[in-house]
C-alpha positions as protocol buffer text, in pm:
chain_id: "A"
residue {
  index: 1
  type: UNK
  ca { x: 0 y: 0 z: 0 }
}
residue {
  index: 2
  type: UNK
  ca { x: 127 y: 348 z: -88 }
}
residue {
  index: 3
  type: UNK
  ca { x: -30 y: 694 z: -50 }
}
residue {
  index: 4
  type: UNK
  ca { x: 8 y: 1017 z: -245 }
}
residue {
  index: 5
  type: UNK
  ca { x: -155 y: 1361 z: -278 }
}
residue {
  index: 6
  type: UNK
  ca { x: -466 y: 1227 z: -453 }
}
residue {
  index: 7
  type: UNK
  ca { x: -474 y: 846 z: -456 }
}
residue {
  index: 8
  type: UNK
  ca { x: -399 y: 521 z: -272 }
}
residue {
  index: 9
  type: UNK
  ca { x: -239 y: 230 z: -455 }
}
residue {
  index: 10
  type: UNK
  ca { x: -236 y: -138 z: -362 }
}
residue {
  index: 11
  type: UNK
  ca { x: 42 y: -356 z: -502 }
}
residue {
  index: 12
  type: UNK
  ca { x: 114 y: -720 z: -579 }
}
residue {
  index: 13
  type: UNK
  ca { x: 451 y: -791 z: -415 }
}
residue {
  index: 14
  type: UNK
  ca { x: 521 y: -1093 z: -634 }
}
residue {
  index: 15
  type: UNK
  ca { x: 479 y: -922 z: -970 }
}
residue {
  index: 16
  type: UNK
  ca { x: 533 y: -558 z: -873 }
}
residue {
  index: 17
  type: UNK
  ca { x: 208 y: -464 z: -1049 }
}
residue {
  index: 18
  type: UNK
  ca { x: -49 y: -220 z: -918 }
}
residue {
  index: 19
  type: UNK
  ca { x: -370 y: -404 z: -827 }
}
residue {
  index: 20
  type: UNK
  ca { x: -592 y: -107 z: -760 }
}
residue {
  index: 21
  type: UNK
  ca { x: -583 y: 273 z: -755 }
}
residue {
  index: 22
  type: UNK
  ca { x: -836 y: 452 z: -535 }
}
residue {
  index: 23
  type: UNK
  ca { x: -901 y: 826 z: -524 }
}
residue {
  index: 24
  type: UNK
  ca { x: -831 y: 978 z: -184 }
}
residue {
  index: 25
  type: UNK
  ca { x: -738 y: 1297 z: -6 }
}
residue {
  index: 26
  type: UNK
  ca { x: -378 y: 1406 z: 49 }
}
residue {
  index: 27
  type: UNK
  ca { x: -250 y: 1090 z: 219 }
}
residue {
  index: 28
  type: UNK
  ca { x: 45 y: 1121 z: 458 }
}
residue {
  index: 29
  type: UNK
  ca { x: 32 y: 773 z: 613 }
}
residue {
  index: 30
  type: UNK
  ca { x: -159 y: 448 z: 580 }
}
residue {
  index: 31
  type: UNK
  ca { x: -233 y: 115 z: 743 }
}
residue {
  index: 32
  type: UNK
  ca { x: -384 y: -211 z: 615 }
}
residue {
  index: 33
  type: UNK
  ca { x: -607 y: -360 z: 885 }
}
residue {
  index: 34
  type: UNK
  ca { x: -604 y: -729 z: 985 }
}
residue {
  index: 35
  type: UNK
  ca { x: -791 y: -958 z: 741 }
}
residue {
  index: 36
  type: UNK
  ca { x: -667 y: -737 z: 453 }
}
residue {
  index: 37
  type: UNK
  ca { x: -1022 y: -618 z: 379 }
}
residue {
  index: 38
  type: UNK
  ca { x: -992 y: -257 z: 486 }
}
residue {
  index: 39
  type: UNK
  ca { x: -724 y: 11 z: 497 }
}
residue {
  index: 40
  type: UNK
  ca { x: -686 y: 345 z: 675 }
}
residue {
  index: 41
  type: UNK
  ca { x: -541 y: 661 z: 523 }
}
residue {
  index: 42
  type: UNK
  ca { x: -435 y: 956 z: 739 }
}
residue {
  index: 43
  type: UNK
  ca { x: -467 y: 1279 z: 545 }
}
residue {
  index: 44
  type: UNK
  ca { x: -324 y: 1629 z: 543 }
}
residue {
  index: 45
  type: UNK
  ca { x: -671 y: 1760 z: 623 }
}
residue {
  index: 46
  type: UNK
  ca { x: -685 y: 1572 z: 956 }
}
residue {
  index: 47
  type: UNK
  ca { x: -926 y: 1300 z: 847 }
}
residue {
  index: 48
  type: UNK
  ca { x: -896 y: 921 z: 845 }
}
residue {
  index: 49
  type: UNK
  ca { x: -1033 y: 762 z: 531 }
}
residue {
  index: 50
  type: UNK
  ca { x: -1162 y: 406 z: 563 }
}
residue {
  index: 51
  type: UNK
  ca { x: -1099 y: 219 z: 236 }
}
residue {
  index: 52
  type: UNK
  ca { x: -1276 y: -99 z: 126 }
}
residue {
  index: 53
  type: UNK
  ca { x: -995 y: -272 z: -64 }
}
residue {
  index: 54
  type: UNK
  ca { x: -1221 y: -521 z: -239 }
}
residue {
  index: 55
  type: UNK
  ca { x: -1463 y: -269 z: -387 }
}
residue {
  index: 56
  type: UNK
  ca { x: -1202 y: 5 z: -428 }
}
residue {
  index: 57
  type: UNK
  ca { x: -1409 y: 271 z: -255 }
}
residue {
  index: 58
  type: UNK
  ca { x: -1381 y: 502 z: 45 }
}
residue {
  index: 59
  type: UNK
  ca { x: -1665 y: 384 z: 266 }
}
residue {
  index: 60
  type: UNK
  ca { x: -1625 y: 638 z: 548 }
}
residue {
  index: 61
  type: UNK
  ca { x: -1447 y: 956 z: 645 }
}
residue {
  index: 62
  type: UNK
  ca { x: -1365 y: 1020 z: 1011 }
}
residue {
  index: 63
  type: UNK
  ca { x: -1286 y: 1373 z: 1133 }
}
residue {
  index: 64
  type: UNK
  ca { x: -998 y: 1251 z: 1346 }
}
residue {
  index: 65
  type: UNK
  ca { x: -771 y: 1549 z: 1420 }
}
residue {
  index: 66
  type: UNK
  ca { x: -752 y: 1926 z: 1401 }
}
residue {
  index: 67
  type: UNK
  ca { x: -426 y: 1904 z: 1205 }
}
residue {
  index: 68
  type: UNK
  ca { x: -254 y: 1676 z: 955 }
}
residue {
  index: 69
  type: UNK
  ca { x: -246 y: 1306 z: 1051 }
}
residue {
  index: 70
  type: UNK
  ca { x: 127 y: 1237 z: 1031 }
}
residue {
  index: 71
  type: UNK
  ca { x: 144 y: 876 z: 1149 }
}
residue {
  index: 72
  type: UNK
  ca { x: -68 y: 563 z: 1205 }
}
residue {
  index: 73
  type: UNK
  ca { x: 56 y: 255 z: 1390 }
}
residue {
  index: 74
  type: UNK
  ca { x: -124 y: -66 z: 1482 }
}
residue {
  index: 75
  type: UNK
  ca { x: -132 y: -168 z: 1848 }
}
residue {
  index: 76
  type: UNK
  ca { x: -288 y: -516 z: 1865 }
}
residue {
  index: 77
  type: UNK
  ca { x: -611 y: -683 z: 1767 }
}
residue {
  index: 78
  type: UNK
  ca { x: -863 y: -415 z: 1674 }
}
residue {
  index: 79
  type: UNK
  ca { x: -669 y: -110 z: 1791 }
}
residue {
  index: 80
  type: UNK
  ca { x: -442 y: 153 z: 1641 }
}
residue {
  index: 81
  type: UNK
  ca { x: -287 y: 489 z: 1733 }
}
residue {
  index: 82
  type: UNK
  ca { x: -259 y: 815 z: 1536 }
}
residue {
  index: 83
  type: UNK
  ca { x: -33 y: 1118 z: 1577 }
}
residue {
  index: 84
  type: UNK
  ca { x: -110 y: 1464 z: 1443 }
}
residue {
  index: 85
  type: UNK
  ca { x: 13 y: 1820 z: 1407 }
}
residue {
  index: 86
  type: UNK
  ca { x: -268 y: 1921 z: 1647 }
}
residue {
  index: 87
  type: UNK
  ca { x: -42 y: 1797 z: 1933 }
}
residue {
  index: 88
  type: UNK
  ca { x: -261 y: 1493 z: 2006 }
}
residue {
  index: 89
  type: UNK
  ca { x: -199 y: 1119 z: 2014 }
}
residue {
  index: 90
  type: UNK
  ca { x: -527 y: 931 z: 1979 }
}
residue {
  index: 91
  type: UNK
  ca { x: -591 y: 566 z: 2058 }
}
residue {
  index: 92
  type: UNK
  ca { x: -860 y: 400 z: 1849 }
}
residue {
  index: 93
  type: UNK
  ca { x: -1063 y: 80 z: 1879 }
}
residue {
  index: 94
  type: UNK
  ca { x: -1275 y: -30 z: 1588 }
}
residue {
  index: 95
  type: UNK
  ca { x: -1533 y: -286 z: 1492 }
}
residue {
  index: 96
  type: UNK
  ca { x: -1624 y: -383 z: 1139 }
}
residue {
  index: 97
  type: UNK
  ca { x: -1983 y: -268 z: 1190 }
}
residue {
  index: 98
  type: UNK
  ca { x: -1925 y: 85 z: 1322 }
}
residue {
  index: 99
  type: UNK
  ca { x: -1688 y: 381 z: 1332 }
}
residue {
  index: 100
  type: UNK
  ca { x: -1379 y: 355 z: 1553 }
}
residue {
  index: 101
  type: UNK
  ca { x: -1388 y: 478 z: 1915 }
}
residue {
  index: 102
  type: UNK
  ca { x: -1096 y: 687 z: 2038 }
}
residue {
  index: 103
  type: UNK
  ca { x: -913 y: 815 z: 2347 }
}
residue {
  index: 104
  type: UNK
  ca { x: -678 y: 1115 z: 2339 }
}
residue {
  index: 105
  type: UNK
  ca { x: -340 y: 1194 z: 2495 }
}
residue {
  index: 106
  type: UNK
  ca { x: -238 y: 1559 z: 2469 }
}
residue {
  index: 107
  type: UNK
  ca { x: 118 y: 1651 z: 2366 }
}
residue {
  index: 108
  type: UNK
  ca { x: 285 y: 1995 z: 2377 }
}
residue {
  index: 109
  type: UNK
  ca { x: 383 y: 2016 z: 2008 }
}
residue {
  index: 110
  type: UNK
  ca { x: 314 y: 1876 z: 1660 }
}
residue {
  index: 111
  type: UNK
  ca { x: 351 y: 1497 z: 1641 }
}
residue {
  index: 112
  type: UNK
  ca { x: 569 y: 1374 z: 1356 }
}
residue {
  index: 113
  type: UNK
  ca { x: 555 y: 996 z: 1403 }
}
residue {
  index: 114
  type: UNK
  ca { x: 429 y: 734 z: 1649 }
}
residue {
  index: 115
  type: UNK
  ca { x: 559 y: 381 z: 1706 }
}
residue {
  index: 116
  type: UNK
  ca { x: 422 y: 91 z: 1911 }
}
residue {
  index: 117
  type: UNK
  ca { x: 610 y: -213 z: 2041 }
}
residue {
  index: 118
  type: UNK
  ca { x: 459 y: -547 z: 1928 }
}
residue {
  index: 119
  type: UNK
  ca { x: 352 y: -628 z: 2285 }
}
residue {
  index: 120
  type: UNK
  ca { x: 175 y: -287 z: 2304 }
}
residue {
  index: 121
  type: UNK
  ca { x: 365 y: -210 z: 2624 }
}
residue {
  index: 122
  type: UNK
  ca { x: 555 y: 86 z: 2480 }
}
residue {
  index: 123
  type: UNK
  ca { x: 423 y: 373 z: 2272 }
}
residue {
  index: 124
  type: UNK
  ca { x: 657 y: 650 z: 2158 }
}
residue {
  index: 125
  type: UNK
  ca { x: 575 y: 981 z: 1994 }
}
residue {
  index: 126
  type: UNK
  ca { x: 831 y: 1205 z: 1822 }
}
residue {
  index: 127
  type: UNK
  ca { x: 744 y: 1575 z: 1844 }
}
residue {
  index: 128
  type: UNK
  ca { x: 834 y: 1880 z: 1642 }
}
residue {
  index: 129
  type: UNK
  ca { x: 1003 y: 2029 z: 1948 }
}
residue {
  index: 130
  type: UNK
  ca { x: 1280 y: 1769 z: 1901 }
}
residue {
  index: 131
  type: UNK
  ca { x: 1168 y: 1533 z: 2178 }
}
residue {
  index: 132
  type: UNK
  ca { x: 1040 y: 1179 z: 2210 }
}
residue {
  index: 133
  type: UNK
  ca { x: 859 y: 1160 z: 2542 }
}
residue {
  index: 134
  type: UNK
  ca { x: 1094 y: 1332 z: 2785 }
}
residue {
  index: 135
  type: UNK
  ca { x: 1432 y: 1178 z: 2715 }
}
residue {
  index: 136
  type: UNK
  ca { x: 1502 y: 1204 z: 2342 }
}
residue {
  index: 137
  type: UNK
  ca { x: 1656 y: 1508 z: 2171 }
}
residue {
  index: 138
  type: UNK
  ca { x: 1721 y: 1596 z: 1805 }
}
residue {
  index: 139
  type: UNK
  ca { x: 1504 y: 1644 z: 1496 }
}
residue {
  index: 140
  type: UNK
  ca { x: 1359 y: 1293 z: 1476 }
}
residue {
  index: 141
  type: UNK
  ca { x: 1238 y: 1183 z: 1132 }
}
residue {
  index: 142
  type: UNK
  ca { x: 1170 y: 816 z: 1205 }
}
residue {
  index: 143
  type: UNK
  ca { x: 1183 y: 551 z: 1476 }
}
residue {
  index: 144
  type: UNK
  ca { x: 1095 y: 191 z: 1554 }
}
residue {
  index: 145
  type: UNK
  ca { x: 1077 y: -44 z: 1854 }
}
residue {
  index: 146
  type: UNK
  ca { x: 1218 y: -396 z: 1859 }
}
residue {
  index: 147
  type: UNK
  ca { x: 982 y: -694 z: 1889 }
}
residue {
  index: 148
  type: UNK
  ca { x: 1084 y: -767 z: 2249 }
}
residue {
  index: 149
  type: UNK
  ca { x: 1031 y: -404 z: 2352 }
}
residue {
  index: 150
  type: UNK
  ca { x: 1392 y: -370 z: 2465 }
}
residue {
  index: 151
  type: UNK
  ca { x: 1529 y: -124 z: 2209 }
}
residue {
  index: 152
  type: UNK
  ca { x: 1419 y: 195 z: 2036 }
}
residue {
  index: 153
  type: UNK
  ca { x: 1604 y: 319 z: 1726 }
}
residue {
  index: 154
  type: UNK
  ca { x: 1567 y: 677 z: 1603 }
}
residue {
  index: 155
  type: UNK
  ca { x: 1680 y: 839 z: 1278 }
}
residue {
  index: 156
  type: UNK
  ca { x: 1771 y: 1206 z: 1262 }
}
residue {
  index: 157
  type: UNK
  ca { x: 1797 y: 1486 z: 1008 }
}
residue {
  index: 158
  type: UNK
  ca { x: 2160 y: 1527 z: 1120 }
}
residue {
  index: 159
  type: UNK
  ca { x: 2243 y: 1188 z: 959 }
}
residue {
  index: 160
  type: UNK
  ca { x: 2267 y: 1000 z: 1290 }
}
residue {
  index: 161
  type: UNK
  ca { x: 2112 y: 683 z: 1428 }
}
residue {
  index: 162
  type: UNK
  ca { x: 2060 y: 649 z: 1802 }
}
residue {
  index: 163
  type: UNK
  ca { x: 1991 y: 323 z: 1984 }
}
residue {
  index: 164
  type: UNK
  ca { x: 1803 y: 350 z: 2314 }
}
residue {
  index: 165
  type: UNK
  ca { x: 1720 y: 109 z: 2594 }
}
residue {
  index: 166
  type: UNK
  ca { x: 1353 y: 126 z: 2689 }
}
residue {
  index: 167
  type: UNK
  ca { x: 1409 y: -12 z: 3037 }
}
residue {
  index: 168
  type: UNK
  ca { x: 1595 y: 300 z: 3162 }
}
residue {
  index: 169
  type: UNK
  ca { x: 1557 y: 536 z: 2864 }
}
residue {
  index: 170
  type: UNK
  ca { x: 1934 y: 562 z: 2816 }
}
residue {
  index: 171
  type: UNK
  ca { x: 2113 y: 607 z: 2483 }
}
residue {
  index: 172
  type: UNK
  ca { x: 2323 y: 297 z: 2410 }
}
residue {
  index: 173
  type: UNK
  ca { x: 2496 y: 433 z: 2101 }
}
residue {
  index: 174
  type: UNK
  ca { x: 2491 y: 722 z: 1856 }
}
residue {
  index: 175
  type: UNK
  ca { x: 2620 y: 646 z: 1505 }
}
residue {
  index: 176
  type: UNK
  ca { x: 2692 y: 871 z: 1208 }
}
residue {
  index: 177
  type: UNK
  ca { x: 2494 y: 645 z: 975 }
}
residue {
  index: 178
  type: UNK
  ca { x: 2428 y: 819 z: 643 }
}
residue {
  index: 179
  type: UNK
  ca { x: 2564 y: 1098 z: 427 }
}
residue {
  index: 180
  type: UNK
  ca { x: 2225 y: 1273 z: 444 }
}
residue {
  index: 181
  type: UNK
  ca { x: 1909 y: 1266 z: 658 }
}
residue {
  index: 182
  type: UNK
  ca { x: 1793 y: 927 z: 790 }
}
residue {
  index: 183
  type: UNK
  ca { x: 1438 y: 895 z: 656 }
}
residue {
  index: 184
  type: UNK
  ca { x: 1325 y: 549 z: 775 }
}
residue {
  index: 185
  type: UNK
  ca { x: 1425 y: 278 z: 1023 }
}
residue {
  index: 186
  type: UNK
  ca { x: 1273 y: -62 z: 1099 }
}
residue {
  index: 187
  type: UNK
  ca { x: 1371 y: -366 z: 1303 }
}
residue {
  index: 188
  type: UNK
  ca { x: 1358 y: -715 z: 1154 }
}
residue {
  index: 189
  type: UNK
  ca { x: 1086 y: -904 z: 1342 }
}
residue {
  index: 190
  type: UNK
  ca { x: 1204 y: -1096 z: 1650 }
}
residue {
  index: 191
  type: UNK
  ca { x: 1564 y: -970 z: 1614 }
}
residue {
  index: 192
  type: UNK
  ca { x: 1781 y: -674 z: 1706 }
}
residue {
  index: 193
  type: UNK
  ca { x: 1881 y: -625 z: 1343 }
}
residue {
  index: 194
  type: UNK
  ca { x: 1762 y: -299 z: 1193 }
}
residue {
  index: 195
  type: UNK
  ca { x: 1748 y: -140 z: 846 }
}
residue {
  index: 196
  type: UNK
  ca { x: 1792 y: 232 z: 788 }
}
residue {
  index: 197
  type: UNK
  ca { x: 1719 y: 433 z: 473 }
}
residue {
  index: 198
  type: UNK
  ca { x: 1858 y: 774 z: 390 }
}
residue {
  index: 199
  type: UNK
  ca { x: 1845 y: 1061 z: 149 }
}
residue {
  index: 200
  type: UNK
  ca { x: 2190 y: 944 z: 35 }
}
residue {
  index: 201
  type: UNK
  ca { x: 2005 y: 676 z: -168 }
}
residue {
  index: 202
  type: UNK
  ca { x: 2134 y: 393 z: 54 }
}
residue {
  index: 203
  type: UNK
  ca { x: 1973 y: 128 z: 272 }
}
residue {
  index: 204
  type: UNK
  ca { x: 2194 y: 0 z: 553 }
}
residue {
  index: 205
  type: UNK
  ca { x: 2164 y: -311 z: 769 }
}
residue {
  index: 206
  type: UNK
  ca { x: 2279 y: -285 z: 1134 }
}
residue {
  index: 207
  type: UNK
  ca { x: 2336 y: -505 z: 1438 }
}
residue {
  index: 208
  type: UNK
  ca { x: 2175 y: -302 z: 1719 }
}
residue {
  index: 209
  type: UNK
  ca { x: 2348 y: -508 z: 1992 }
}
residue {
  index: 210
  type: UNK
  ca { x: 2702 y: -472 z: 1860 }
}
residue {
  index: 211
  type: UNK
  ca { x: 2634 y: -140 z: 1681 }
}
residue {
  index: 212
  type: UNK
  ca { x: 2798 y: -274 z: 1364 }
}
residue {
  index: 213
  type: UNK
  ca { x: 2716 y: -202 z: 1001 }
}
residue {
  index: 214
  type: UNK
  ca { x: 2654 y: -539 z: 835 }
}
residue {
  index: 215
  type: UNK
  ca { x: 2553 y: -450 z: 478 }
}
residue {
  index: 216
  type: UNK
  ca { x: 2498 y: -150 z: 253 }
}
residue {
  index: 217
  type: UNK
  ca { x: 2239 y: -175 z: -25 }
}
residue {
  index: 218
  type: UNK
  ca { x: 2302 y: 44 z: -327 }
}
residue {
  index: 219
  type: UNK
  ca { x: 2104 y: 70 z: -648 }
}
residue {
  index: 220
  type: UNK
  ca { x: 1855 y: 348 z: -583 }
}
residue {
  index: 221
  type: UNK
  ca { x: 1852 y: 635 z: -830 }
}
residue {
  index: 222
  type: UNK
  ca { x: 1672 y: 879 z: -601 }
}
residue {
  index: 223
  type: UNK
  ca { x: 1644 y: 965 z: -233 }
}
residue {
  index: 224
  type: UNK
  ca { x: 1483 y: 691 z: -23 }
}
residue {
  index: 225
  type: UNK
  ca { x: 1194 y: 824 z: 184 }
}
residue {
  index: 226
  type: UNK
  ca { x: 1045 y: 509 z: 342 }
}
residue {
  index: 227
  type: UNK
  ca { x: 1086 y: 133 z: 379 }
}
residue {
  index: 228
  type: UNK
  ca { x: 892 y: -166 z: 506 }
}
residue {
  index: 229
  type: UNK
  ca { x: 1011 y: -517 z: 598 }
}
residue {
  index: 230
  type: UNK
  ca { x: 808 y: -836 z: 572 }
}
residue {
  index: 231
  type: UNK
  ca { x: 719 y: -1023 z: 893 }
}
residue {
  index: 232
  type: UNK
  ca { x: 962 y: -1303 z: 800 }
}
residue {
  index: 233
  type: UNK
  ca { x: 1235 y: -1058 z: 705 }
}
residue {
  index: 234
  type: UNK
  ca { x: 1272 y: -1215 z: 361 }
}
residue {
  index: 235
  type: UNK
  ca { x: 1211 y: -900 z: 158 }
}
residue {
  index: 236
  type: UNK
  ca { x: 1215 y: -520 z: 185 }
}
residue {
  index: 237
  type: UNK
  ca { x: 1004 y: -258 z: 10 }
}
residue {
  index: 238
  type: UNK
  ca { x: 1156 y: 89 z: -34 }
}
residue {
  index: 239
  type: UNK
  ca { x: 979 y: 404 z: -152 }
}
residue {
  index: 240
  type: UNK
  ca { x: 1168 y: 679 z: -336 }
}
residue {
  index: 241
  type: UNK
  ca { x: 1112 y: 1048 z: -401 }
}
residue {
  index: 242
  type: UNK
  ca { x: 1106 y: 976 z: -776 }
}
residue {
  index: 243
  type: UNK
  ca { x: 770 y: 798 z: -708 }
}
residue {
  index: 244
  type: UNK
  ca { x: 914 y: 450 z: -765 }
}
residue {
  index: 245
  type: UNK
  ca { x: 887 y: 149 z: -533 }
}
residue {
  index: 246
  type: UNK
  ca { x: 1169 y: -107 z: -507 }
}
residue {
  index: 247
  type: UNK
  ca { x: 1135 y: -470 z: -397 }
}
residue {
  index: 248
  type: UNK
  ca { x: 1447 y: -628 z: -240 }
}
residue {
  index: 249
  type: UNK
  ca { x: 1462 y: -1005 z: -179 }
}
residue {
  index: 250
  type: UNK
  ca { x: 1688 y: -1171 z: 77 }
}
residue {
  index: 251
  type: UNK
  ca { x: 1933 y: -1420 z: -78 }
}
residue {
  index: 252
  type: UNK
  ca { x: 2087 y: -1731 z: 75 }
}
residue {
  index: 253
  type: UNK
  ca { x: 2437 y: -1608 z: -4 }
}
residue {
  index: 254
  type: UNK
  ca { x: 2642 y: -1580 z: 319 }
}
residue {
  index: 255
  type: UNK
  ca { x: 2852 y: -1276 z: 395 }
}
residue {
  index: 256
  type: UNK
  ca { x: 3150 y: -1220 z: 625 }
}
residue {
  index: 257
  type: UNK
  ca { x: 3252 y: -914 z: 820 }
}
residue {
  index: 258
  type: UNK
  ca { x: 3612 y: -807 z: 798 }
}
residue {
  index: 259
  type: UNK
  ca { x: 3753 y: -592 z: 1071 }
}
residue {
  index: 260
  type: UNK
  ca { x: 4017 y: -338 z: 985 }
}
residue {
  index: 261
  type: UNK
  ca { x: 4322 y: -343 z: 1206 }
}
residue {
  index: 262
  type: UNK
  ca { x: 4451 y: -7 z: 1318 }
}
residue {
  index: 263
  type: UNK
  ca { x: 4822 y: 53 z: 1319 }
}
residue {
  index: 264
  type: UNK
  ca { x: 4973 y: 256 z: 1599 }
}
């Protein structure tokens, strides 16, 4: 699923073909709900559009926020969370027969992105005032939480990655990761391996325990703005500013790390 200023597209990952194009508002984020029957689109106008994937129609429009909906993240079961420029994080519960119910948590600035740990124990919100909750500083463009809820990774406009422990909120490591802004980060499910994507047209693969760079993926011809990893970690989807989508498959070819020895 991908969003744009006037349409939502659904894609076949095997063939790379577009299955359906649906007219929509200015979409900034999206989420396919469990059962793959419906999808949500957060718009620049502050609404959430509910899309029936099968019929290719927008079946409902929810006035969700007073500002742009910048991020949607699933929690568990029939719940999700949204973050907006109106300084609010809203928690939603939905049923397939009625509009979603919501609860609100007020923030003190515009919300850029929200992330939820798979066990729904941790929810993080990155704000325009350069904070995530009360312990994270820097202009945060992206973040993700590991499956076990132990680690938070954040990507910054200053080209850095930071790895945080969620037990004490301490920064484990700060790494100069890319030659330009870090636009997307995501952990591989059930691991502490993480991918990062940058405006330098690169995707990098990291070990978040050892803080080592494992692989660098080249081949993009434009700045990478987003990425998504399959649940099994066997392929990656990357979105580019030239409006293209790339599909990367994991190979069985082994790779070895070589450490450089410093001479003194």
